[in-house]
C-alpha positions as CSV (number, residue, x, y, z in Angstrom):
1,X,138.0,-16.5,77.2
2,X,136.1,-15.5,80.3
3,X,136.9,-12.1,81.9
4,X,138.5,-12.0,85.4
5,X,135.1,-10.9,86.7
6,X,133.3,-13.9,85.2
7,X,135.9,-16.1,86.8
8,X,135.2,-14.5,90.1
9,X,131.4,-15.0,89.5
10,X,132.1,-18.7,88.7
11,X,134.2,-19.1,91.9
12,X,137.4,-19.8,90.0
13,X,139.1,-16.7,91.6
14,X,138.3,-15.6,95.2
15,X,137.1,-12.1,96.1
16,X,136.2,-10.1,99.1
17,X,132.4,-10.3,98.6
18,X,130.1,-7.6,99.8
19,X,126.8,-8.6,98.4
20,X,125.3,-11.0,95.8
21,X,122.0,-11.9,94.3
22,X,120.9,-13.8,91.2
23,X,122.0,-11.1,88.8
24,X,124.7,-8.9,90.5
25,X,127.8,-9.2,92.6
26,X,129.6,-6.5,94.6
27,X,133.2,-7.1,95.9
28,X,136.1,-5.0,97.1
29,X,138.6,-3.7,94.6
30,X,141.9,-5.4,95.3
31,X,143.7,-2.2,94.2
32,X,141.6,0.4,96.0
33,X,141.8,4.1,95.9
34,X,140.1,4.3,99.3
35,X,139.1,1.9,102.0
36,X,135.8,0.4,100.9
37,X,136.4,0.9,97.2
38,X,133.9,-1.6,95.7
39,X,133.2,-3.0,92.3
40,X,129.6,-3.8,91.3
41,X,129.0,-6.0,88.3
42,X,126.3,-7.9,86.5
43,X,127.0,-11.6,86.7
44,X,126.3,-11.8,83.0
45,X,129.5,-11.0,81.1
46,X,128.8,-7.9,79.0
47,X,131.7,-5.8,78.0
48,X,130.1,-2.3,77.6
49,X,127.7,-0.9,80.2
50,X,125.5,0.6,77.5
51,X,125.1,-2.8,75.9
52,X,123.3,-4.1,79.0
53,X,119.6,-4.7,78.4
54,X,117.5,-2.0,80.1
55,X,116.0,-4.0,82.9
56,X,119.3,-5.5,83.9
57,X,121.0,-2.1,83.6
58,X,118.4,-0.5,85.9
59,X,118.8,-3.3,88.4
60,X,122.6,-2.9,88.4
61,X,122.3,0.7,89.4
62,X,119.7,-0.1,92.1
63,X,122.0,-2.8,93.4
64,X,124.9,-0.3,93.4
65,X,122.9,2.3,95.2
66,X,122.0,-0.2,98.0
67,X,125.7,-1.3,98.3
68,X,126.8,2.4,98.3
69,X,124.5,3.3,101.2
70,X,126.0,0.4,103.2
71,X,129.5,1.6,102.5
72,X,128.6,5.1,103.7
73,X,127.5,3.6,107.0
74,X,130.9,2.1,107.8
75,X,133.6,4.0,106.0
76,X,134.2,7.6,106.9
77,X,133.5,9.7,103.9
78,X,131.4,12.7,102.6
79,X,129.7,10.6,100.0
80,X,130.3,7.7,97.6
81,X,131.7,8.6,94.2
82,X,130.7,6.6,91.2
83,X,132.6,5.9,88.0
84,X,132.3,3.6,85.0
85,X,135.5,3.4,83.0
86,X,135.3,0.0,81.5
87,X,138.7,-0.1,79.7
88,X,140.7,-2.2,82.2
89,X,138.4,-5.3,82.3
90,X,136.1,-6.3,79.4
91,X,133.1,-6.8,81.8
92,X,130.9,-3.9,82.7
93,X,131.4,-2.6,86.2
94,X,130.7,0.3,88.5
95,X,133.3,1.7,90.9
96,X,131.9,2.8,94.3
97,X,134.6,5.0,96.0
98,X,134.2,6.6,99.4
99,X,135.2,10.3,99.0
100,X,136.6,12.7,101.4
101,X,137.8,15.0,98.6
102,X,137.2,15.2,94.8
103,X,140.7,13.9,94.3
104,X,140.0,10.6,95.9
105,X,138.7,9.3,92.5
106,X,142.0,10.1,90.7
107,X,143.1,6.7,89.3
108,X,146.6,8.1,88.9
109,X,147.0,8.1,92.6
110,X,148.9,5.3,94.3
111,X,146.6,2.4,95.3
112,X,146.2,1.5,98.9
113,X,147.6,-1.7,100.3
114,X,145.6,-3.8,102.7
115,X,146.4,-7.2,104.2
116,X,144.1,-10.1,103.5
117,X,142.7,-9.8,107.1
118,X,142.0,-6.1,106.6
119,X,140.2,-6.8,103.3
120,X,138.1,-9.4,105.1
121,X,137.3,-7.1,107.9
122,X,136.2,-4.2,105.6
123,X,134.1,-6.6,103.5
124,X,132.4,-8.0,106.6
125,X,131.6,-4.5,108.0
126,X,130.0,-3.4,104.8
127,X,128.1,-6.7,104.4
128,X,126.8,-6.5,107.9
129,X,125.6,-2.9,107.3
130,X,123.9,-4.1,104.2
131,X,122.2,-7.0,106.0
132,X,120.9,-4.7,108.7
133,X,118.9,-2.8,106.1
134,X,117.3,-5.9,104.4
C-alpha cells in the first residue's frame, strides 16, 4: 500500500505545497511545531533515507537547502533546524523547522493549529520567496 506521502505526490490527498520538481516535493507539515514547518520528500517512495541512491539523496538535500533558505526569508527565526526521524511515515522525509530556540524541535511539544486559510497563506509566502530566487 502506498504511503500517505506517495498519495500526496499522486494527488490523491491535498497538501499545502511549497515547491516541486521532477524528483522532490516540499509541503507544510499539517501538525507543525512552528509556523513554516515543512516536509521535504523524494517523490519516489523509499522508506529509509539511507536507502536512497546517492544522486537522488544528494539532490534531496540540495532541494531541502533551497526550500530552507526561502523559509528563513518569511518566517521569523534564528535558523532552520533539520531532522530526519522516519518512524512515523514509511517514506523518507526531512523536517525543516524554523527555530527561535533549541527546544522548538522537541516533538513532544503540542503541535500548533492553523486554519486552512493560514496554511495557504504561509505556503504562498514561502513559495513566493522561493520563486524570487529562481
